[in-house]
N, C-alpha and C positions, 0 to 999 in steps of 0.2 A: 437463167434461173438456177440451174444446177451449180454453176460457178458461185453465184450468190449464197446458196445454202451451204456449199462446201466451206466457204469463207467464214461465215458467221457460226457454223457448226464448230469450226476449229476454234474461233475465238471464245465461243461459249465454253468448250471444253477446257481450254487454257485458264479461263476465269474460274471455273469450277475446280480445277485442279489447285489454283492458287487459294481458293477459299478453304478447300479441304485441308491443305497444308498449313494455312494460317490458323484454322480452327484446332489443330492438334496441340494438345497440352504436352509439357515435358513430363517425363517419368519422375515419380516421386523418389527423392534420396532414400535409399534403404534405412539409413540411419533415422530419418523422420519417421518412417513406417514403424520402426521398432519403438520409438518415443511415444507415438500416437497409441499404439497397442498397450504399452505400459500404463500410460495415463488413463486410458479407457477402462482399465481393469482396477483402478483404484477404488477402494471401499471406504466407507465412513467407520470411524472407530469411536470408542466410548467418549473421548473427549468432545468430539463433534456433536454426538447426540446430547451430552450434557449441556453444551453451550446452546443448542437448538431449544432446549427446554428450561434454560436458566431462569426465565421470567415467570414460570408457573407458580401458581398459589403456594403459600407456605406449607400447607398440609400435603403437597404432591411431590413426587420424585422426579427431579428435572430430567434424569436418564430415561425414565419410563415415557415421560411426556415427549421428550425430544424424538425418541424412536417412533412414537405414534405420529408426530408432525411430519417426519420423514417419509413414512409409509403412505400417509395421506397425499403428500406431494407427488410421490412416484406414481400413485394411481390416477391422479389428475393429469399428469404429462402424457397418459395414454390416450386421453380425450382431446383430439386436435381437430380444429375446424378446418374449412377449405383453405384459408389463408396461412395455415401453419402457425398460428397463434394459440397459445395455451388458453384454455377456458378456465378462468381462475375464480369464478362466482362461488362454487361450493367450498373451495379451500377458504376463501376470505370468510364465508359464513361459519365455517368450523373454527377459524382462528378468532373470530370475534366472540364466539360462545366459550371460548377457553377461560378457565379461571386464571387470573394473572396477579402478580404483584403489582401494587400502586407504585409506579415510578415517578420520580421528580420531573417536572417538565423543564426543557432546556432554558426557557425564559425565567424560571423561578430563581430566587437569590441564592438558593443552595448551590446552584450551578452557574453562578455569575461569572462573567467573562473579563470584566474590567478590573484588573488586579488591585489597583490602588483604592478605588472606592469600595471594591468588594472587601479587601481586608480590613479597612477601617470599620465597615459595618459589622463584620464578624467579630472584631475585637471589642466593639462597643456592646455587644450582647452575646457573649460565649454561651450562656446557659440556654438560650433560644436555639442556638445553632447545634448544641450538644443533643438537644431533644430531637432535631430534624435529623441528625446523623442516626440516632437510634432508631428512628422510623424505617430505615433502609438498611438495618444491618443484616437481614437475611439475604439481600441482593449482594452486599460486600463479602459475606461469608461464602456464597456460592461462587463469586468471582474468584476469591482467594483459593477455593478448593480447585477451580478449573485450572489456575496457574501451576498446580502441582502435577497435573497429568504429564506423564513422560513422553506422550506422542499426541499429536494432533493431525488429523488427516481428513479433509473434505472429499466427498464423492465426486466422481466425475459424472455430471448430469448435463444433458443438453440445454435444459431450461434452468440455468444456474440460480436465477433469482429466487426461485422457490426453495432453493436448498442452501442458501448462504445466510449464515447467522448475521444478525444485526450487530454492528461494531458500537452500538450505544451501550452495550453490556461491557464493553471495556471502558468507554469514556466516563460513563456515570459513575461507576465505583471509584474510578480514579479521582474524579472531582471530589467525591466524598472522602476519599482516603487524605487527599491533599488539604481539605478543609479541616479534618481531624488533626493533621499534623500542625496546622497553623494555630489551633486552639491549644493543643499540647504545649507548643513553644511558648505561647503566651501566658500559660500558667506554670511557667518555670520547669518545664520538662523538655528542654530542647534536645537532649540526647536521646530521649525516648522517641521523639518526633523523628529525629534523623534516622534511628534505627529502623523505624516503621516504614520510612520512605525508601531506605536502602533494600529492604526486604521486598518492597513492591517493585522497584526497579530490577531486582534479580529475577523475579517471576516474569515480569514483562520481556526481559531479555531471552529468557527461556522460550517464551511464546514467539519472539521475534524469529528465532531460527527454525522453529517448528511450522510457523505459518507458510502456507503455500500459495498465496495469491498476492498480487501487487497491492491492492487497497489495504489488506491487512498489514503488510510490511510498513506501508506508509503511515498508517494510524499509529501502529504500535511505536515506531521511531518517534513520532510526534508526542506520544504520551511519555515515553522515556524522557524527552527533552523537558516536558512540563514538570516532571518530577525533579529533574536536576535543577531547575529554576527554584522551586520551593526549597529544595534541600540547600541550594546556595544561599537564599535569603536568611534561612534560619542559622546556618552556620556562620554567616558573615555578621549577623546582628549580635550573635552571642559569643563571637570571637573563638569559634571551636574549629579545630583541624581534625580531619579524618585520620584515623590511625592506619588505615589501608587505602591505597589509591584505587579508584575504579579502573578496571581492566579495559583497554581499548576494545572495540567490537573484534570478535573472532572471525576467522574465515568462515565458519559455520554460520555465524549470525549474518554475515554480509552475503552469504552464498545465495544465488537466485536460480540455480539450475532447475530446481523442481517448479519454480514459479514460470521460467521460460518454457519449460516442457508443457505445463498446463496451458500456457497462452498459445503455443504452437498447435497443440491438439484441439483446442477450442476453435481456433481460426481454421484448421484444416476440416474439422467436422462440419462446422456451419457453412464453409465454402462448397463442400460436397452437396449439402442440403440445398443451397442456393442453385447450384449448377443442375442437379437432378430435377428440381421442381420449377425451373425457369420455363416460361413458355417461348415460343419463337420470337415474339414481340419484345421479350426481355433481352435479346440479343446475347444468348448464352455463349456463343462463340467468342465473344469479347473478353470473357472472364476465364482464366486458366488457374484453378486453384493450386495445382501442384508447382506451377511456376512461382506463384506468390509465396507459397510456403517455403520453397527451396531458398529463395532469396532472403526471406526472414530468418531462416534457420542459419544462413552465413552471417547475417547481422547479429543474431543472438550469440553465436559462437564467439564473435569478436568481442561483444560486450562482456561476455563471461570472463574472457581474458583480461579485459581492461579493469574489470571489477576487482581483480587481484593486485592491482598496481597500488603503489605507495601513493598517499594523498597528493603530494606535489606532482607526480607524473600524471594522475588522473586528471588534475586540474589543468595541465597543459593539453592534455588530450581533448577536452571538450571545449576549448576555446573555438571560435568560428573557423579558423584556418585549419586546425588539426582534425576536427570531427568531420570535415568534409570528406576525409579519406575513408571514414566509416561509411557515411551515408551513400558514397559512391557505389557500395556493394549492392545497394537496392535501387539506385537511381540511374538508369541509362536510357538513352533515346530509344534503343533497340527493344529494351524490356517494356517500354511505354507503348511502342508501336505494336508489339505482340500481345500486349496483356493490358489494355487501357482500363478495363474495369478493376482489374486487380491492383491497379495502382492508386485505388482509393485508400488503401491501408498506409500509403507512403507519406503524405503531408504531415501527419502528426507524429509519425513514429519515433523520429529522432528526439524531439523534446518529451514525448511521453515516456520513453525508457530512460533517457538521461536524468529526467527529473526524479525518478524512483531510485536509481542508483546514487545520484547526487545526495538524496536525502540521508542515505546510510553513511556517506562520506562525511556530511555536514554533522551528523549525531556523533560520529567518531571525533570529529574536531571539537565539539562542544564538551565531550568527556575529557579530552586533553586540556582544554582550557579550565575545566573545573578542577582537575587534578593540580595544575599549576598554582591555583589560588588557594584551594581548600586542603591540599595534601602537602605540596612543597612549600606553601606559605609565601609565595611571592607577593609583595605589596607594592612594588613599583610596576603598576600595570603597563607603563610606557615601553617596558623592556620585553613584553610578551609578543612573540612573532606568531603569525598566521601559520598553522601547520601545513598549508598547501600553496601559499603564494610567496615567491621570493620578495624579500624587502618590504613585506606588508606586516603591519602591526595591528593588534586589536585596537579598537577605539571605543569611546563612550557614545552611548545613544543620545539623542537630543535632549531627553529629560535627565541625563546624567545618572540614571538609576541602574544601567545595565552596561555590561562589556559586550561589544559585538565583533562578529567576524564578516568579512566580506563573503558573499555567497560563492560557493564553488561553481554553480551553474546558474547563471543568469544572463539571458541573451543581451540585455543592456544594462551595463553596471552603473546606471545614474544613481546618484546619492540617495534621492528620494525613494527609489525602489528598494535600495538596501536597507534604508531605515524602516521600511514596512516589514522586512523579513524578521519579525521579533523572534522567530524560532532560532535564529542564529545569534541570539543575544543571551547571555548569561545574567540573570537578574542578581543584584547585590543589595539593593535597598528598596523599600516601598516609598519613602518620603525622599 
């Protein structure tokens, strides 16, 4: 009996020791701790408050209302239920009672998405659409004022959905500005329309480098591309050349350091909350936040370096053979064994980050294509090469209305997928 107890006690102690060793998390990289502390101390500024209140009624100050919304949100985040979900009921009631501008609905014809029928409908009744534009001038004016702010910084809050302004306050004014440019060009004011679009692009690019989250970067790059399309349509139809070329995206506009820092801090903070509040039955020893964040930090650092590459070099990097070297940083059998729950971040991380970075490279390529046609005056489109693929040329879309580029990042380069990427096509004609 004694021998039996000794044997199994020894086995039990060995298993217990193995379990304790297995449950130990890595030390957090000191550089990450510094990043987290810096991000956690980020405070909202005036541009952020203005955007939060931009849809307030015409007789109210967006800055004052935005600050009030922010304070209400902060107060609500202190009321957390047993499942650590924020009770939003009072905030939603407060938001519903606010006096707001009447915004056009996304389904309405002022915001139509099908360019060809949309343009025809607009040009058939410009007076009707001028009246619609006038109804929303307050929103457009506020949007244009927001673009003039020299800094934009969102606060670092655990429940970000309460504190993140809606990006429809970018998309709706842009649709209206583009609509107005189409009408101006149709009324023999193409140069004025071009100037207005160029000013809007300038403001959007300013916000592109100021914006500190992935979604904002992605939406802003998309809006700049839409403005480029309308600019191209007007210039091509009226045989106008730009007097100055559009500058390629600067390092500052493409920089993602603060975006990555926010992402790391958010993942780290949320991971700590999950770890601290997990019950025994949640198997908390399977999740090691420090190990997960350390690996993501290595991955982020490599991506920041790759983001500085020339377009052709970046295109080579993210093909399936080359980018495996990057993802190997976060994908190893040993890391999966030690941190299986932490590996939930891994499956989508490669495409998630590459897609955002690629969108900036693709916008840059579209600017280069635009300059070749509307500044340099190249008319033989068959001679225009892709900025990032050797021996690749631009090609016409199926409807022959746009010049297109092969996507810099697309896991399967089938032609039908390429044709669906209209953001990579520069429009030249409506009909």
